[in-house]
C-alpha positions in Angstrom: 27.4 70.2 24.3 25.1 67.5 23.0 25.3 66.6 19.4 21.5 66.5 19.3 21.1 70.2 19.9 20.1 72.3 17.0 22.7 74.4 15.4 25.5 72.0 16.2 26.9 70.2 13.2 29.3 67.4 12.9 32.5 67.6 11.1 32.2 66.3 7.5 33.4 62.8 6.8 36.6 62.4 5.0 36.1 60.5 1.7 38.3 57.4 1.5 39.9 56.3 -1.6 39.0 52.6 -2.0 40.7 52.2 -5.3 44.1 51.9 -3.8 43.0 49.3 -1.3 41.3 47.2 -4.0 44.4 47.4 -6.2 46.5 46.1 -3.3 44.1 43.2 -2.6 43.9 42.3 -6.3 47.7 42.1 -6.6 48.0 39.8 -3.5 45.3 37.2 -4.2 43.8 35.9 -7.4 40.0 36.6 -7.9 37.8 33.9 -6.4 35.1 32.3 -8.4 32.0 30.9 -6.7 31.4 27.2 -7.5 27.8 26.0 -7.9 26.3 22.6 -8.4 28.5 19.5 -8.7 31.6 21.7 -9.1 31.7 22.6 -5.4 32.2 19.0 -4.5 35.3 18.7 -6.8 37.2 21.6 -5.4 36.2 23.8 -2.4 36.5 27.5 -2.1 39.9 27.2 -0.3 41.4 25.2 -3.1 41.2 21.9 -1.2 39.0 19.0 -2.1 36.0 18.9 0.1 33.0 16.7 1.0 34.5 13.5 -0.4 33.8 11.2 2.5 33.4 10.7 6.2 36.2 11.2 8.8 37.4 8.4 11.0 35.7 10.1 14.0 32.4 10.2 12.3 32.6 6.6 11.2 33.5 5.5 14.8 30.7 7.5 16.3 28.1 5.9 14.0 29.5 2.4 14.7 29.3 3.1 18.4 25.7 4.1 18.2 24.8 1.0 16.1 26.6 -1.3 18.5 24.6 0.2 21.5 21.4 -0.3 19.6 22.3 -3.9 18.7 23.0 -4.7 22.3 19.6 -3.3 23.4 17.9 -5.3 20.6 19.7 -8.5 21.5 18.7 -8.2 25.2 15.0 -7.5 24.3 15.0 -10.4 21.8 16.5 -12.9 24.3 13.5 -12.1 26.7 10.9 -12.5 24.0 12.0 -15.8 22.4 11.0 -18.1 25.4 7.6 -16.4 25.7 7.1 -16.8 21.9 8.0 -20.5 22.2 5.5 -21.0 25.1 2.8 -19.3 23.0 3.7 -21.6 20.1 3.4 -24.7 22.3 0.1 -23.7 23.8 -1.4 -23.0 20.3 -0.1 -26.3 19.1 -1.9 -28.1 21.9 -5.1 -26.2 21.2 -4.8 -27.2 17.5 -4.2 -30.9 18.5 -7.4 -30.8 20.7 -9.4 -29.2 17.9 -8.1 -31.8 15.5 -9.2 -34.6 17.9 -12.7 -33.1 18.1 -13.1 -32.7 14.3 -11.7 -36.2 13.6 -14.3 -37.6 16.0 -17.1 -35.7 14.2 -15.8 -36.7 10.8 -15.5 -40.4 11.5 -18.7 -40.5 13.6 -16.7 -42.2 16.4 -14.5 -41.4 19.4 -11.1 -39.9 19.4 -8.9 -40.0 22.5 -6.6 -37.2 23.5 -3.9 -38.6 25.9 -1.4 -36.2 27.4 1.4 -37.8 29.4 3.6 -35.6 31.6 6.2 -38.3 32.0 6.7 -38.6 28.3 6.1 -34.8 27.8 3.8 -35.6 24.8 0.2 -35.6 23.8 -1.2 -38.1 21.3 -4.4 -38.7 19.4 -5.9 -42.1 18.9 -8.9 -43.2 16.9 -10.9 -45.3 19.4 -12.7 -47.3 16.8 -9.5 -49.1 15.4 -6.9 -47.9 17.9 -5.0 -46.1 15.1 -2.6 -43.3 16.1 -3.5 -40.1 14.4 -1.1 -37.5 15.6 1.5 -36.9 18.3 2.8 -33.6 19.8 6.1 -34.0 21.6 6.9 -31.0 23.8 10.6 -32.2 24.3 11.3 -31.3 20.7 10.5 -27.6 21.4 13.1 -25.2 22.6 13.4 -23.5 26.0 12.3 -26.5 28.1 8.6 -26.6 27.2 6.7 -29.2 29.3 3.2 -30.1 30.4 2.6 -30.1 34.1 0.2 -33.1 34.5 -1.2 -36.0 32.6 -4.8 -35.8 31.2 -7.0 -38.1 29.1 -10.3 -37.3 27.5 -12.4 -38.7 24.6 -14.2 -36.6 22.0 -17.5 -38.1 20.9 -19.1 -38.1 17.5 -21.1 -35.0 18.5 -17.9 -33.1 19.2 -18.3 -33.2 23.0 -15.5 -34.1 25.5 -16.2 -36.9 28.0 -14.1 -35.1 30.6 -13.3 -31.4 31.1 -9.9 -30.3 32.3 -7.0 -27.9 32.2 -3.6 -28.6 30.8 -0.8 -26.3 31.8 2.2 -25.7 29.5 5.4 -24.4 31.2 8.7 -23.2 29.9 12.1 -23.3 31.7 11.7 -19.8 33.0 8.6 -20.9 34.9 6.1 -19.0 32.8 2.9 -21.0 32.2 0.0 -21.0 29.8 -3.2 -22.9 30.4 -5.3 -24.8 27.9 -8.9 -25.4 29.0 -10.9 -28.3 27.5 -14.6 -27.9 28.2 -17.2 -30.7 28.2 -18.9 -28.9 25.2 -15.7 -29.7 23.2 -14.5 -26.1 23.2 -10.8 -25.5 23.7 -9.4 -22.1 24.8 -6.1 -20.9 26.0 -5.5 -18.6 29.0 
């Protein structure tokens, strides 16, 4: 017979006496008090001190992750430094060319920009009195920065260059950056 049929009843549940069980549990273990706030860090529920620091395994795992990240960062940085030095050298050459142009306009004379690939340097000279104004030595820069060819031009009192040309700056890895001097006196990098 199915218990879902009408007219069929279940036997009544036998009431249990929980008082005897509770008395037995109380006599075996002391009552536990819940700890809240800072108390729970002093002594845990099991009677042991808890949450006081990191385990050796946790510390080693964090150190392993940080060492892997440091290796990745070092490899990336070692690739970026030569390119940054090449950019620095090309910007310094552009600055030197612009200085030559502005000096020619300021003195109402001629200023010579002379780049020598054998000496790996560029220099500025005031053509009126042959006074050296500035020198950029690429050998002093890191990662083997050099210029690929010699080039000479004069900037006039109107700010124009007597000769247009392209100077190429190269690092030891073979990466190059070009500095273009236009007849109008403009200097750009590519």
